[in-house]
C-alpha positions in Angstrom: 13.3 -5.8 13.3 13.9 -2.4 14.8 12.9 0.9 13.2 16.5 1.7 12.1 16.6 -1.6 10.2 13.2 -1.1 8.8 13.6 2.3 7.2 16.2 1.3 4.6 13.8 -1.4 3.3 11.0 1.2 3.0 13.4 3.6 1.2 14.5 0.9 -1.2 11.0 0.0 -2.1 10.0 3.6 -2.5 12.9 4.0 -4.9 11.8 0.9 -6.9 8.3 2.4 -7.1 9.7 5.7 -8.3 11.6 3.9 -11.0 8.4 2.2 -12.1 6.5 5.4 -12.2 9.2 7.0 -14.3 8.5 4.5 -17.1 4.7 5.0 -17.3 3.1 6.5 -20.4 0.4 9.2 -20.1 -2.3 6.6 -20.7 -0.9 4.4 -17.9 -0.9 7.3 -15.5 -4.6 7.8 -16.2 -5.5 4.0 -16.1 -7.6 2.5 -13.3 -5.6 1.1 -10.3 -6.6 -1.7 -8.0 -8.0 0.9 -5.6 -11.7 1.4 -6.5 -12.2 4.7 -8.2 -8.6 5.8 -8.1 -6.4 6.2 -11.2 -2.8 5.2 -11.1 -1.9 8.8 -10.7 -4.1 9.1 -7.6 -2.4 6.0 -6.0 1.0 7.4 -6.8 0.2 10.7 -5.2 -1.3 9.0 -2.2 1.6 6.6 -1.7 4.0 9.3 -0.6 1.5 11.2 1.6 2.9 9.7 4.8 6.3 11.1 4.0 5.1 14.6 2.9 2.2 15.3 5.2 1.5 18.6 6.9 -0.1 18.0 10.3 -2.1 21.3 10.3 -3.3 20.6 6.8 -4.4 17.0 7.7 -6.2 18.3 10.8 -8.0 20.9 8.8 -8.9 18.3 6.2 -10.2 16.0 8.9 -12.5 18.8 10.2 -13.9 19.3 6.7 -14.9 15.7 6.4 -16.0 15.4 10.0 -13.3 13.0 11.0 -14.0 10.5 8.3 -10.5 9.1 7.6 -11.4 7.3 4.4 -13.1 10.4 2.9 -10.0 12.5 3.9 -7.7 10.0 2.2 -9.9 9.9 -0.9 -10.1 13.7 -1.2 -6.4 14.1 -0.8 -5.5 11.4 -3.3 -7.8 12.9 -5.9 -6.6 16.4 -5.4 -2.9 15.5 -5.4 -3.4 13.0 -8.2 -4.7 15.8 -10.5 -1.3 17.5 -10.4 1.1 17.0 -13.4 2.7 13.6 -13.4 6.2 15.2 -13.5 5.3 16.9 -10.2 4.0 13.7 -8.6 7.1 11.8 -9.6 9.4 14.7 -8.4 7.6 14.8 -5.1 7.9 11.1 -4.7 11.7 11.1 -5.4 12.2 14.0 -3.1 10.5 12.3 -0.2 11.5 8.7 -0.8 14.1 8.6 1.9 12.0 10.6 4.5 11.3 9.0 7.9 8.3 11.1 8.6 5.0 9.4 9.2 1.6 10.7 10.3 0.6 10.7 14.0 -0.8 7.5 15.4 0.8 5.4 12.7 3.3 2.7 13.4 6.8 2.2 11.8 5.4 -0.7 9.7 2.6 1.3 8.2 4.8 3.0 5.6 6.1 -0.5 4.6 2.6 -1.8 4.1 1.8 1.3 2.0 4.7 1.1 -0.4 4.4 -2.7 -0.9 0.7 -2.7 -1.5 0.4 0.5 -3.5 3.2 -0.6 -5.8 1.0 -3.6 -6.7 -2.1 -1.4 -7.0 -0.2 0.3 -9.8 1.7 -2.6 -11.4 -0.9 -5.3 -11.5 -3.6 -3.6 -13.6 -1.0 -2.3 -15.9 0.4 -5.8 -16.5 3.8 -4.6 -15.1 6.1 -7.0 -13.3 7.1 -5.6 -10.0 8.2 -8.4 -7.6 7.5 -7.9 -4.0 10.3 -9.0 -1.6 9.1 -11.9 0.5 10.6 -11.2 3.9 9.4 -7.5 4.0 6.0 -8.8 2.8 5.9 -11.3 5.6 6.6 -8.6 8.2 3.9 -6.4 6.6 1.3 -9.2 6.5 1.9 -10.1 10.2 1.6 -6.5 11.1 -1.7 -6.1 9.2 -3.1 -9.1 11.0 -2.0 -8.0 14.4 -2.8 -4.3 14.0 -6.6 -4.6 13.6 -7.8 -1.1 12.7 -7.7 0.2 10.0 -7.1 -3.1 8.2 -9.4 -5.5 10.1 -7.8 -8.1 7.9 -9.2 -11.3 9.4 -12.7 -9.9 10.1 -12.9 -9.0 6.4 -11.7 -12.4 5.3 -13.8 -14.8 7.5 -13.5 -18.6 7.1 -10.0 -18.4 5.4 -6.7 -19.7 6.7 -3.9 -18.0 4.8 -0.9 -20.1 4.3 2.2 -18.7 2.5 4.1 -21.1 0.3 7.4 -19.1 0.1 7.9 -18.0 3.7 6.6 -19.1 7.1 3.3 -17.4 7.6 -0.2 -18.5 8.6 -3.2 -16.5 9.8 -6.9 -17.0 10.2 -9.2 -19.9 10.7 -11.1 -21.9 8.1 -10.5 -23.3 4.6 -6.8 -22.9 3.5 -5.8 -20.4 0.9 -2.3 -21.0 -0.2 0.1 -18.9 -2.2 3.0 -16.4 -2.2 3.1 -14.0 0.7 2.8 -11.1 -1.8 -0.7 -12.4 -2.8 -1.6 -12.9 0.9 -0.6 -9.4 1.8 -2.8 -8.0 -1.0 -5.8 -10.2 0.2 -5.3 -9.1 3.8 -5.5 -5.4 2.7 -8.7 -5.9 0.8 -7.4 -6.5 -2.8 -9.4 -9.2 -4.6 -6.5 -9.6 -7.0 -4.6 -11.1 -4.0 -7.3 -13.7 -3.4 -7.4 -14.5 -7.1 -3.7 -15.6 -6.8 -4.3 -18.0 -4.0 -5.2 -21.7 -4.3 -8.4 -22.5 -2.4 -8.3 -26.3 -2.9 
């Protein structure tokens, strides 16, 4: 799939996430997400960063944390997540159809972001937000092949992931079977994904 075919999928999924965010109560915005230490509002603010970044601001932020990418993302998410939820949602809708992405990222990185972060929000809130299978398969294959920053197979040793709804296998070891949505979550470090896979 080329980049021109990929962006409409990303934009559609961003729109779906924006629609979900618009239904959240104040308590849900402040609830814990699947991302350790982040509230739903922090994830929501972070999820649109790739489409609304300022290169100079990110470079300055990187200098302040001495190049620690994870610390930079954490700081930015918490700062932006502390804004009013109306502002977070407006910013998300405004940038949902952007094609911007940070330097060194690949076209599939924004797809991974929106698919995974949608579940980071929906799952702990008990909200149904189905992940489309074919985009999830593309994202999962990318995560496996990309290596850094995901390191998906290294972080899941001894597991062979096998999707039951699309053609996808990755890894070596004991089989873990289930929907590609759960596999993508597991590959990106979410224990909620592993919990949804059959290990027998």
